[in-house]
C-alpha positions in Angstrom: 77.2 92.0 124.2 78.0 95.7 124.8 80.3 96.9 127.6 81.2 94.7 130.6 77.6 93.9 131.5 78.1 95.1 135.1 75.3 97.7 135.3 75.0 97.5 139.1 78.6 97.6 140.2 81.1 100.4 140.4 82.7 99.4 137.1 86.4 99.3 136.2 88.6 102.3 136.4 89.0 104.6 133.4 92.6 103.6 132.8 91.8 99.9 132.7 88.9 100.7 130.3 91.3 102.5 127.9 93.8 99.7 128.1 91.2 97.1 127.2 89.5 99.3 124.5 91.4 97.8 121.6 90.6 94.3 122.7 86.8 94.8 122.3 84.5 94.8 119.4 83.4 97.9 117.6 80.0 98.0 119.2 81.5 97.5 122.7 83.9 100.3 122.1 81.1 102.7 121.2 79.2 101.6 124.3 82.2 102.2 126.5 82.9 105.7 125.0 79.2 106.6 125.4 79.2 105.6 129.1 82.4 107.5 129.9 81.3 110.5 128.0 78.1 110.6 130.0 80.0 109.9 133.2 82.4 112.8 132.8 79.9 115.4 131.5 78.3 116.5 134.8 81.7 116.8 136.5 82.8 119.2 133.8 79.5 121.1 134.0 80.0 121.4 137.8 83.2 123.3 137.2 82.0 125.4 134.2 78.3 126.0 135.2 78.4 126.1 139.0 81.8 126.7 140.5 83.1 129.2 138.0 80.1 131.6 138.2 80.0 131.4 142.0 83.7 132.2 142.2 83.3 135.1 139.8 80.5 136.5 142.0 82.5 136.3 145.2 85.5 137.9 143.5 83.4 140.8 142.2 82.5 141.8 145.8 85.7 140.6 147.4 84.1 137.9 149.5 85.8 134.7 150.6 85.5 131.8 148.2 84.7 129.6 151.2 81.1 130.8 150.9 80.5 128.6 147.9 81.9 125.4 149.5 78.6 123.9 150.7 77.1 124.4 147.3 80.0 122.8 145.5 80.1 119.9 147.9 76.4 119.3 147.2 77.2 119.4 143.5 79.8 116.7 144.0 77.2 114.5 145.8 74.9 115.1 142.8 77.6 113.8 140.4 78.3 110.8 142.6 74.6 109.8 142.5 74.4 110.5 138.8 77.1 108.0 137.7 75.4 104.8 138.8 72.1 106.3 137.8 73.1 107.0 134.2 74.7 103.5 134.0 71.5 101.8 135.0 69.5 104.3 132.9 71.4 103.3 129.8 70.8 99.7 130.6 67.1 100.4 130.9 67.0 102.2 127.6 69.1 99.8 125.7 68.3 96.4 127.3 64.9 97.1 129.0 66.1 96.5 132.6 64.3 98.2 135.5 64.6 101.9 135.6 66.6 103.5 138.5 63.7 105.3 140.0 65.3 105.4 143.5 68.4 107.1 142.2 66.3 109.5 140.1 64.3 110.4 143.3 67.4 111.0 145.3 68.9 113.1 142.4 65.7 115.1 142.2 65.8 115.9 146.0 69.4 116.9 145.7 68.6 119.1 142.7 65.9 120.9 144.7 68.3 121.5 147.6 70.9 122.7 145.3 68.5 125.3 143.7 67.7 126.6 147.2 71.4 126.8 148.2 72.4 128.7 145.0 69.4 131.1 145.5 70.3 131.8 149.1 73.9 132.4 148.1 72.9 134.7 145.3 70.7 136.9 147.6 73.2 137.1 150.3 76.2 138.2 148.2 74.3 139.6 146.1 75.0 138.1 142.7 74.4 139.4 139.2 71.4 137.9 137.5 73.5 136.6 134.6 75.8 134.7 136.9 72.9 133.4 138.9 71.2 132.0 135.7 74.5 130.4 134.7 75.0 128.8 138.1 71.4 127.5 138.0 72.1 125.4 134.9 73.9 122.8 136.9 71.5 121.8 139.7 68.9 120.4 137.4 71.3 118.7 134.9 71.9 115.4 136.8 68.3 114.7 137.5 67.2 115.9 134.0 69.7 113.6 132.4 68.4 110.6 134.3 64.8 111.4 133.4 65.8 111.7 129.7 66.7 108.0 129.8 63.5 106.7 131.4 60.8 109.1 130.3 59.4 109.7 126.8 60.2 113.1 125.3 56.7 114.4 125.9 56.8 113.6 129.6 60.3 115.0 130.0 59.1 118.3 128.6 56.1 118.3 131.0 58.4 117.6 134.0 60.7 120.4 132.9 57.9 122.9 132.6 56.4 121.8 135.9 59.7 122.1 137.7 60.1 125.7 136.3 56.7 126.7 137.4 57.2 125.3 140.9 60.6 126.9 141.2 59.4 130.3 140.1 56.4 130.2 142.4 58.5 129.1 145.3 61.0 131.9 144.8 58.3 134.5 144.4 56.6 133.4 147.7 59.9 133.6 149.6 60.5 137.1 148.5 63.4 136.4 146.1 64.1 139.3 143.7 62.1 139.1 140.5 65.3 139.3 138.4 66.3 135.8 139.8 62.8 134.2 139.4 62.3 135.3 135.8 65.6 133.7 134.8 64.7 130.3 136.0 62.3 129.0 133.2 64.7 129.5 130.3 67.5 128.2 132.4 65.6 125.0 133.4 64.4 124.4 129.8 67.9 124.9 128.4 69.4 122.4 130.9 66.7 119.9 130.2 67.3 120.2 126.4 71.0 119.8 126.9 70.4 116.6 129.0 68.1 115.2 126.3 70.6 115.9 123.5 73.4 114.2 125.4 72.0 111.3 127.3 69.0 110.4 125.1 71.0 110.8 121.9 73.7 108.4 123.0 71.1 106.0 124.3 69.3 106.0 121.0 72.5 105.3 119.1 73.4 102.4 121.4 69.9 100.9 121.1 70.1 101.2 117.3 73.5 99.5 117.2 72.2 96.7 119.4 69.3 96.1 117.1 71.7 96.0 114.1 74.0 93.6 115.9 71.2 91.3 116.7 70.0 91.5 113.1 73.4 90.4 112.0 73.2 87.4 114.3 69.8 86.5 113.0 71.0 86.8 109.4 73.9 84.4 110.2 71.5 81.9 111.7 69.2 82.3 108.8 72.0 81.6 106.4 72.9 78.4 108.3 69.2 77.3 108.2 69.0 78.0 104.4 72.2 75.9 103.8 70.7 73.0 105.8 67.5 73.3 103.8 69.5 73.3 100.5 71.4 70.2 101.6 68.2 68.5 102.6 66.6 69.4 99.2 69.6 68.1 97.3 69.6 64.9 99.3 65.9 64.4 98.6 66.3 65.0 94.9 69.2 62.6 94.6 68.1 59.8 96.9 64.3 60.1 96.9 63.7 58.9 93.4 66.2 56.0 93.7 64.6 54.9 97.0 61.2 54.9 95.4 62.4 52.7 92.5 64.3 50.4 94.9 61.1 49.9 97.0 59.0 49.1 93.9 61.6 46.7 92.4 62.2 45.0 95.8 58.4 44.4 96.1 58.3 43.0 92.6 61.3 40.8 93.3 59.7 39.4 96.4 56.5 38.5 94.5 58.5 36.9 91.7 60.6 34.9 94.2 57.5 33.6 96.0 56.2 32.3 92.6 59.6 30.8 91.8 60.1 33.0 88.8 63.7 33.4 87.5 63.1 37.1 86.8 63.3 37.7 90.6 67.1 37.5 90.4 67.1 40.1 87.6 65.0 42.5 89.7 67.3 42.2 92.7 70.3 42.8 90.6 68.7 46.0 89.4 68.0 46.9 93.1 71.7 46.3 93.9 72.7 48.5 91.0 70.3 51.3 92.1 71.7 51.1 95.6 75.3 51.4 94.4 74.3 54.3 92.2 72.6 56.0 95.1 75.6 55.5 97.2 77.8 57.1 94.6 75.4 60.0 94.1 75.3 60.7 97.8 79.0 60.8 98.0 79.1 63.2 95.1 76.7 65.5 96.9 78.6 65.4 100.1 81.9 65.8 98.3 80.5 68.9 96.6 79.7 70.4 100.0 83.0 69.4 101.6 85.2 70.6 98.7 85.6 74.3 98.4 86.6 76.3 95.3 89.5 78.7 96.0 88.4 81.5 93.5 84.8 81.3 94.7 85.9 81.6 98.3 88.3 84.5 97.6 85.5 86.4 95.8 83.0 85.5 98.6 85.5 86.7 101.3 86.0 90.0 99.5 82.2 90.5 99.2 81.5 89.6 102.8 84.3 91.8 104.2 83.2 94.8 102.1 79.6 94.3 103.2 80.8 94.3 106.9 82.6 97.6 106.3 86.1 96.1 106.1 88.3 97.4 103.2 89.5 94.3 101.4 92.8 94.4 99.4 93.6 91.4 97.3 96.8 90.3 95.5 97.2 87.0 93.8 99.8 85.8 91.4 100.2 82.5 89.5 97.4 80.6 91.2 96.1 79.1 88.0 98.5 76.2 88.0 97.9 75.0 91.6 96.4 71.5 91.8 92.7 71.4 92.6 93.2 69.5 95.9 95.6 72.2 97.1 93.2 74.9 96.0 90.4 73.2 97.9 92.4 73.1 101.2 93.4 76.8 100.7 89.8 77.7 100.1 89.0 76.3 103.6 91.8 78.6 104.9 90.2 81.6 103.2 86.8 80.6 104.7 88.0 80.2 108.2 90.2 83.3 108.1 87.2 85.4 106.9 85.0 84.0 109.6 87.6 84.9 112.3 87.9 88.4 111.0 84.1 88.9 111.2 83.7 87.3 114.5 86.8 88.1 116.6 88.4 91.2 115.0 87.6 94.9 114.8 89.3 95.4 111.4 89.1 98.4 109.1 91.3 96.8 106.5 92.2 93.2 105.5 94.9 92.1 103.1 94.6 88.8 101.2 97.7 87.6 99.3 98.0 84.4 97.3 101.4 83.7 95.7 103.1 80.8 93.9 106.9 80.6 94.3 108.3 78.2 91.7 111.9 78.5 92.9 111.1 78.0 96.6 112.1 81.6 97.5 110.3 83.2 100.4 107.0 84.6 99.2 104.7 87.2 100.7 105.1 87.0 104.5 107.4 84.0 104.4 110.5 83.6 106.4 113.7 82.0 105.3 113.2 79.1 107.7 109.8 78.3 106.1 111.1 78.3 102.6 111.7 74.9 101.0 113.3 73.9 97.8 110.9 73.6 94.9 107.6 75.3 94.2 105.2 76.3 96.9 101.9 78.1 97.2 101.6 80.7 100.0 98.3 82.3 101.2 98.4 85.1 103.8 95.5 87.0 105.4 96.3 90.0 107.5 94.0 92.5 109.3 94.4 95.5 111.4 91.8 94.6 114.0 93.6 92.2 116.3 91.8 91.7 119.6 93.7 91.1 122.8 91.2 88.6 124.1 91.4 86.7 120.9 95.2 86.7 121.0 95.2 85.3 124.6 92.5 82.8 123.8 94.8 80.9 121.4 93.9 78.6 118.6 90.4 77.3 118.3 89.0 74.1 116.8 88.8 75.8 113.4 92.5 76.6 113.3 93.3 73.1 114.5 91.2 71.7 111.7 93.0 73.8 109.1 96.4 72.6 110.4 95.2 69.0 110.0 94.0 69.7 106.4 97.3 71.4 105.5 99.4 68.7 107.1 97.9 66.1 104.7 99.7 68.0 102.0 102.9 68.7 104.0 101.7 72.3 104.6 102.0 74.5 107.6 99.8 77.2 109.2 101.1 80.3 111.1 98.6 82.3 113.1 99.2 85.1 115.6 99.4 88.8 116.3 102.0 91.1 114.6 103.4 94.5 115.5 101.2 97.4 114.9 97.9 95.8 116.1 97.7 93.4 113.2 96.7 89.7 113.1 98.3 87.3 110.6 97.2 84.0 109.2 99.5 82.3 106.7 99.3 79.0 105.0 102.3 77.4 103.1 101.9 74.3 101.0 104.9 72.8 99.2 104.3 71.5 95.7 106.2 69.0 93.6 107.4 70.4 90.3 105.3 68.1 88.3 102.2 69.1 90.3 102.4 72.7 89.4 100.5 72.7 86.2 101.9 74.9 83.5 105.4 75.3 85.1 108.4 74.0 83.2 110.4 75.2 80.2 107.7 77.6 79.2 107.5 79.3 82.5 107.8 83.1 82.2 110.6 85.0 83.7 108.4 86.4 86.5 107.6 82.9 87.8 104.2 82.7 86.2 103.1 80.0 83.7 103.3 81.2 80.1 100.1 83.1 79.3 99.1 83.6 82.9 98.8 87.2 84.2 99.4 88.1 87.8 97.3 90.7 89.6 99.8 92.9 91.3 97.3 95.7 92.0 95.2 96.0 95.2 91.5 95.5 94.6 89.5 97.5 97.0 
């Protein structure tokens, strides 16, 4: 759901990740940026917190920079161990996978060795206490960051304090100058707090986003279940009573027939009529579910998109005179288009346009080749969150079903990406002049039926 799901491998290169960024969902993008932010952080700290202070110390006393090479190489090894550790640590925090204890142990040993090397270098140069404390910020950062992903905050604080006490005691026993030893506790605590604010904060955000994403999926499944229950309830209300009456009258008819009573035929005729009425009522119920209302779907699409954080801009003109059957098929286009935006796009804005063109001139988004003589209704839905994977995947069964519905009315459907990272869905349905209700001699100059008002303003 988030990222590429490969928590144990080396992972794709950064350039490939950036190239694929726009083809992922919003949650996956945040997950990728979080991972790469955490990947890069220790490498930057290696330069700013370790290499730079050591180089300054050697420059002050005119010593060769080669003296810091073993310490910097060890820092590079720490960063190399940290990258797979933080990847698996994030997976542990967000998904509950096993914690990377082996990598944490290796990182802890490397941190201890790095502390020793920096201290030896500081005493041999010698180094100013301020530069020493700055250089000591890095050795504990990789291990502290990994611990922040697997330990609770209380235990992380305990480990930080314990490491400070052990380090100070060890330096004091080895005869290290007191100015170095006293600077270690605040240095270790600051580095641990920095690790918690970076790694743990990102992990908490990703875990919260995962829960919200799962909640949206549960909400969608609940909506489907509620719709099924509503359909079952309607079917029970419509058919249940008639079936009960049919059963009673059938039983009465059988008894009368066995007695040779002529009323049996009347009872069976009533049963036949009830069965026909039930058949008609069931068809009405199914038809109500299969037919969609265009205005209801437009309002629903706008509400759903706004609830999903997508700005919805709507523009419709002259739709009042469109026949009901055409409005119904366009309502299905609205429903499918909205579903695709929510499922497969990462849109910030979505534009819905519904136009009636009485003279056959190209409407919103229409090309000259698509224009036909006579009136036509054109609906277009465009969003700015086209996904590369969705564009490569091609048309699905929903789009194919829409094309079949539109073809029954001589209509066409155009779907595909557009320049600027946008995705376009456009339905065009030609109309006969006598089908367009309200158009004729009383049509206004702007192409709308007399008395109809177009909405040319965007509704956000």
